[in-house]
C-alpha positions, -999 to 999 in steps of 0.1 A, spaced: -117 72 -224 -107 36 -230 -71 27 -223 -48 31 -253 -12 40 -260 -1 71 -278 26 63 -304 45 90 -322 40 87 -360 72 87 -380 59 88 -416 82 118 -423 113 98 -417 131 72 -439 129 38 -423 149 5 -422 130 -25 -409 151 -51 -390 136 -85 -388 148 -103 -357 156 -140 -358 168 -141 -321 203 -128 -324 220 -113 -293 233 -86 -317 199 -74 -332 196 -44 -309 231 -35 -317 223 -34 -355 195 -9 -347 217 12 -325 244 14 -352 218 24 -379 204 50 -355 239 64 -349 238 73 -386 207 94 -379 186 69 -398 154 57 -382 149 19 -379 126 -5 -361 130 -41 -349 103 -66 -354 101 -104 -348 108 -123 -380 71 -135 -381 55 -101 -376 49 -95 -413 19 -73 -410 43 -43 -405 52 -46 -443 16 -37 -452 23 0 -443 48 2 -472 66 30 -454 102 16 -453 132 20 -475 150 -12 -468 151 -45 -448 178 -61 -427 175 -98 -417 194 -104 -384 215 -133 -372 202 -161 -351 213 -187 -325 194 -212 -348 208 -230 -378 192 -229 -413 199 -267 -414 175 -275 -385 142 -290 -394 125 -263 -373 146 -235 -387 129 -201 -386 112 -193 -419 107 -160 -436 88 -155 -470 119 -139 -485 111 -146 -522 76 -132 -519 88 -101 -500 115 -93 -525 91 -98 -554 63 -77 -539 82 -48 -525 112 -44 -548 134 -28 -521 170 -33 -510 177 -60 -485 207 -70 -464 210 -105 -448 234 -107 -418 248 -141 -407 216 -163 -404 199 -139 -429 227 -145 -453 227 -183 -449 189 -184 -452 191 -165 -484 218 -187 -499 199 -219 -490 165 -206 -502 178 -196 -536 197 -228 -543 232 -224 -528 250 -249 -505 251 -243 -468 268 -267 -444 277 -269 -408 312 -255 -403 339 -279 -393 345 -257 -363 325 -227 -350 338 -196 -367 339 -171 -339 361 -140 -334 382 -117 -356 389 -123 -393 402 -102 -421 388 -96 -455 413 -107 -482 392 -100 -512 366 -73 -520 347 -66 -552 359 -30 -554 332 -18 -577 304 -28 -553 284 -2 -535 281 -21 -502 319 -21 -498 326 14 -509 355 30 -489 363 -3 -471 398 -17 -475 405 -53 -485 423 -59 -452 394 -47 -431 389 -66 -398 354 -83 -393 338 -102 -365 325 -138 -371 300 -156 -350 283 -185 -369 281 -223 -370 269 -226 -406 289 -216 -437 279 -207 -473 301 -230 -495 285 -224 -529 265 -194 -541 231 -198 -557 226 -192 -594 223 -155 -603 244 -144 -572 279 -130 -573 308 -131 -547 316 -98 -531 341 -107 -504 361 -135 -488 381 -137 -456 412 -155 -445 389 -182 -430 359 -186 -452 354 -186 -490 321 -166 -490 321 -136 -467 296 -115 -487 275 -119 -519 247 -103 -538 220 -111 -563 230 -100 -598 212 -69 -610 194 -65 -577 201 -46 -545 200 -78 -525 230 -83 -502 243 -109 -477 272 -109 -453 284 -137 -430 301 -114 -405 286 -89 -380 291 -52 -391 273 -39 -360 300 -49 -334 330 -27 -328 354 -55 -337 343 -50 -373 364 -19 -379 346 -7 -410 311 -21 -400 296 14 -396 308 23 -431 291 -8 -445 258 0 -427 260 36 -440 266 23 -475 235 1 -473 211 25 -454 221 58 -470 236 51 -504 217 20 -514 184 25 -496 184 62 -500 175 70 -464 177 106 -452 199 111 -422 173 132 -403 167 112 -372 181 136 -346 173 146 -310 160 180 -321 137 165 -348 124 139 -323 116 166 -297 98 188 -323 77 160 -337 69 144 -303 59 177 -287 35 185 -316 20 150 -314 15 152 -276 -2 186 -280 -26 172 -306 -35 141 -287 -37 154 -252 -56 186 -260 -70 201 -228 -67 169 -208 -42 165 -179 -14 139 -177 -1 122 -145 34 108 -144 54 89 -117 89 102 -114 117 79 -102 147 103 -103 162 83 -132 170 94 -167 140 79 -185 112 92 -164 129 126 -161 133 130 -199 97 119 -204 86 145 -179 105 173 -196 91 163 -231 56 163 -217 62 196 -198 75 212 -230 43 201 -248 16 208 -222 32 227 -193 11 227 -162 -13 201 -176 14 176 -165 12 165 -128 43 146 -116 44 124 -85 77 115 -69 73 88 -42 101 82 -17 99 45 -9 127 47 16 149 27 -6 165 55 -26 202 65 -23 214 88 5 199 123 2 185 114 -32 149 122 -25 157 158 -14 183 165 -41 161 152 -70 130 170 -57 151 202 -57 162 196 -93 127 189 -105 114 221 -89 142 242 -105 132 227 -139 97 241 -134 80 208 -132 46 206 -115 57 179 -90 44 166 -57 68 147 -34 54 120 -11 76 105 16 61 70 21 92 54 36 74 40 67 46 25 46 71 6 25 91 -6 55 60 -18 73 48 -37 42 82 -53 37 88 -63 73 100 -99 76 100 -106 38 132 -120 23 123 -136 -10 134 -113 -39 102 -116 -61 80 -112 -30 99 -80 -22 95 -67 -57 57 -74 -57 53 -57 -23 72 -26 -34 52 -25 -66 19 -28 -49 25 -2 -23 37 22 -50 6 16 -70 -16 22 -40 1 55 -31 3 67 -67 -34 59 -74 -45 77 -42 -25 108 -52 -36 107 -88 -73 104 -81 -71 137 -62 -63 155 -95 -89 168 -119 -94 160 -156 -65 135 -157 -70 113 -188 -35 101 -195 -7 82 -176 28 91 -187 56 65 -185 93 65 -192 92 32 -212 121 31 -237 126 10 -269 145 -20 -253 116 -24 -229 92 -27 -258 115 -51 -277 121 -73 -247 83 -77 -241 81 -96 -275 104 -125 -283 109 -140 -318 84 -167 -307 57 -142 -296 50 -124 -263 75 -131 -236 64 -147 -203 73 -116 -183 74 -78 -189 97 -57 -167 79 -50 -135 90 -13 -132 73 -5 -165 42 -25 -157 17 -3 -138 -3 -33 -126 -36 -25 -143 -37 12 -131 -46 27 -165 -76 4 -167 -87 11 -132 -85 48 -137 -96 47 -173 -64 63 -185 -47 63 -218 -9 58 -218 17 82 -231 51 67 -237 70 95 -254 104 76 -253 92 42 -264 111 44 -297 144 55 -282 175 36 -270 191 46 -237 219 66 -254 192 84 -275 172 92 -244 204 109 -229 209 129 -262 173 141 -260 177 149 -223 208 169 -231 190 189 -258 162 196 -232 189 208 -207 183 181 -181 209 187 -154 239 163 -154 232 150 -119 201 133 -134 212 130 -171 244 111 -163 229 91 -134 236 54 -135 206 31 -140 190 23 -107 165 -6 -102 128 2 -97 128 -15 -63 159 5 -53 179 -7 -24 152 -33 -17 169 -57 -40 204 -47 -30 197 -58 6 198 -96 4 173 -110 29 148 -90 49 147 -52 49 149 -30 80 154 7 83 187 0 100 200 -20 71 189 6 46 207 33 66 239 12 66 237 5 29 230 41 20 261 52 39 283 26 22 268 33 -12 273 70 -8 310 65 -1 314 43 -32 296 66 -56 313 97 -41 347 82 -47 339 72 -82 330 108 -90 360 123 -72 383 98 -91 368 107 -125 355 71 -129 318 76 -125 311 83 -162 333 54 -173 311 30 -153 277 21 -167 262 10 -133 276 8 -98 263 2 -63 268 -16 -30 251 -49 -21 243 -57 16 250 -94 21 231 -117 45 263 -129 62 286 -117 89 323 -122 93 349 -120 119 371 -89 120 395 -70 142 391 -34 151 417 -20 175 422 -47 202 387 -61 198 373 -89 176 342 -80 157 314 -100 141 298 -77 116 283 -73 82 298 -78 47 291 -56 17 300 -62 -20 309 -35 -44 295 -39 -79 306 -19 -110 300 -29 -146 305 -15 -181 278 -20 -206 260 -4 -236 223 -12 -227 224 -37 -198 218 -67 -221 253 -78 -215 279 -64 -190 315 -68 -180 328 -61 -145 349 -30 -144 386 -33 -137 388 -5 -112 423 3 -99 434 -16 -68 444 16 -51 409 30 -57 392 -2 -43 415 -1 -13 405 35 -6 368 28 -8 371 -4 13 390 15 41 366 44 40 335 22 43 349 1 71 362 31 91 331 52 87 301 29 85 293 13 118 284 -24 114 305 -32 84 339 -49 88 345 -65 54 342 -53 18 345 -75 -13 344 -68 -50 321 -86 -75 341 -97 -106 312 -115 -124 301 -106 -159 266 -108 -175 260 -135 -186 262 -157 -166 256 -134 -136 230 -106 -137 240 -70 -128 218 -69 -97 221 -97 -72 183 -101 -68 
């Protein structure tokens, strides 16, 4: 079998196509539409071949960091698309300004960047897009260009207290444009607007649900896999675990799971997760390869070098285990939709794909097809599917954890002693988050082992020992993140407990950096 990827067909569902012009909010538009139980897909603005399928009910044009007034402004064949397909369309921010300029309106640079909250002070009440939205509704602005005059054959739908044209449409056509962002929570009636467009105007059915996804995916896997076997590498995280349960529901014992302990997992995690997998009925083999990873990593400090070593050793171990299985024709992976989107930019393929979803040529070496049953789901949708499949909470609600594990939370070289120290400190932090009822309020948390030592005093003695940093962030999907304002009393308790109970640590600091400019992980 040549290497190919199994994609789940979605011809039974209504669909909104979102064309991405590079906005930081594009994924959020899709998430909000999906929350309406309406299926949608994101495609780069220049991937027009997707239109040839003619299986969509409407189009949304996203915002962009670019200006329509630039000489190299991103171009989209809007007139041709509207003439050929005769379907509803909504332009958001850049999409709205592009539409106005293309059809003969006047767009100019704003005298100041319009960013932040504004309020609608006029709405065309008889318009379908603004049904059930009050004239005083708060909206979120983020643009540097402004539509000052509408094109011929267009009509004004809304204004705000700061701009004269907040929304408009083409007369006698379901072609709409708005200069604010309905997808962000600061636009208080944004979800209503998106529902008006997707459901009322485009006529989309609200049938994109976890149960429908499970039913369709299971049937498709059965049809494609047949009597073949599938091998899947488990990580203990939400994505690979939900992928395993979906595959197990479809093909049962034809699925072989491999869970490799790289020695860089959290304290007791290997044993606890293995026990959960066995109780779920999964056909899983655990391999404790800690010493192999430690040996390969010895003396290596550079972050990317550590990642590559961890990835290579994992591939070698996984391949050896997989080749011992019979009739394996497919490799299962927990790839989710943001991973797919992030591998393609608005200018074409990106320079780098996430390493923990890149199996380093393994499918080609073993002549395997690839099954990615979650590659159309966002993280919150994966959790909903996992809940419907009765995945235990200790896995379902688990914070995201990097593929290289504690290997990139130990800054500098890795030793078994440093891993043991970090595991103990991390265990105390996570345990306290759970006991204080804070764990589910935090998107991701962990402890970082720093490559510095500091002076301290314990009893009557001066110490010169290690420093660790606590990291806790709130986020939706990891694209952006804010540091969590954990209570001072809580941080003090965690700090004291770590210093008093983990030998070799005499100082604890708290990371108050947001993403951007900092990343969530330190390496």
